[in-house]
C-alpha positions in Angstrom: 14.9 157.9 66.6 18.0 156.5 64.7 19.8 156.2 61.3 22.2 154.5 59.8 25.1 155.1 57.0 27.7 153.1 55.3 31.2 154.9 55.6 34.6 153.9 53.6 36.6 153.7 56.7 37.6 150.9 58.7 36.3 150.4 62.7 38.6 151.5 64.4 39.3 154.9 62.7 35.9 155.7 62.9 35.7 155.2 67.3 38.8 156.9 67.2 37.1 159.5 65.1 33.8 159.9 67.2 35.5 160.1 70.6 37.2 163.3 68.9 33.7 164.5 68.4 33.1 164.0 72.0 35.8 166.0 73.0 34.8 168.6 70.3 31.3 168.6 71.6 32.3 168.5 75.4 30.6 165.2 76.0 30.1 162.6 78.1 31.7 158.9 77.4 28.7 156.8 78.9 30.0 153.6 77.6 32.7 152.7 75.2 32.8 149.1 74.0 35.8 149.0 71.0 35.7 145.4 70.0 31.7 144.8 70.0 31.7 148.7 68.1 29.4 150.9 70.6 30.0 154.6 71.6 27.5 155.4 74.2 27.6 159.3 75.7 25.8 162.3 76.4 25.6 166.0 75.4 24.3 169.3 77.1 23.5 171.7 74.0 21.3 174.8 73.1 19.5 174.1 76.7 18.8 170.2 75.2 20.3 167.5 76.9 20.3 163.9 74.6 22.1 160.5 74.3 23.6 159.0 71.3 25.0 155.7 70.6 27.0 154.7 67.6 27.4 151.2 66.6 29.7 150.4 63.9 29.9 147.2 62.4 32.4 146.1 59.7 30.5 144.9 56.5 33.5 144.3 54.8 37.6 145.5 54.6 37.7 149.3 54.9 34.1 149.4 55.0 31.7 149.9 58.2 27.8 150.2 58.9 27.2 153.4 61.3 24.0 153.4 62.9 23.3 156.1 65.5 20.2 156.3 67.9 19.5 159.2 69.2 17.7 159.3 73.1 16.5 162.3 75.1 15.2 165.9 74.9 15.9 167.2 71.3 12.4 168.0 69.6 13.9 167.1 65.8 15.8 164.3 66.5 16.0 163.5 62.5 18.1 167.1 61.7 20.5 165.9 65.0 21.3 162.6 63.2 22.2 164.4 60.0 23.9 166.9 61.5 26.2 164.1 63.6 26.9 162.1 60.6 27.7 165.5 58.7 30.3 166.0 61.5 31.1 162.5 61.3 31.5 162.4 57.4 33.3 165.8 57.5 36.3 165.1 60.2 36.6 161.2 57.9 37.9 163.4 55.2 34.5 163.4 53.5 31.8 166.0 53.7 30.9 168.9 51.3 33.6 170.2 49.0 34.5 173.8 49.8 35.5 176.8 47.7 38.8 178.8 49.7 39.1 182.6 48.6 42.1 183.9 50.0 42.0 187.7 50.0 
């Protein structure tokens, strides 16, 4: 299963952010081909093992299309793809607005 989303960031910045996500999730990098915009890694979480393949394509200056393919044990692959895109969006500076309440 795969999903696609457009981001207003350059390709290199998105790739570096994906590397940060891999580290945060304790993932195992399988393949990285930055010039072609491909990052392929494996995750083991929640008793499941799956692989994620990101393909980042520049569509214009500071705008990229990101295709995410998910392979493996995960039963709700659509939910996992949405979760990964939400994490990427949050780390790129987007994401949901959060109200911070100081006590």
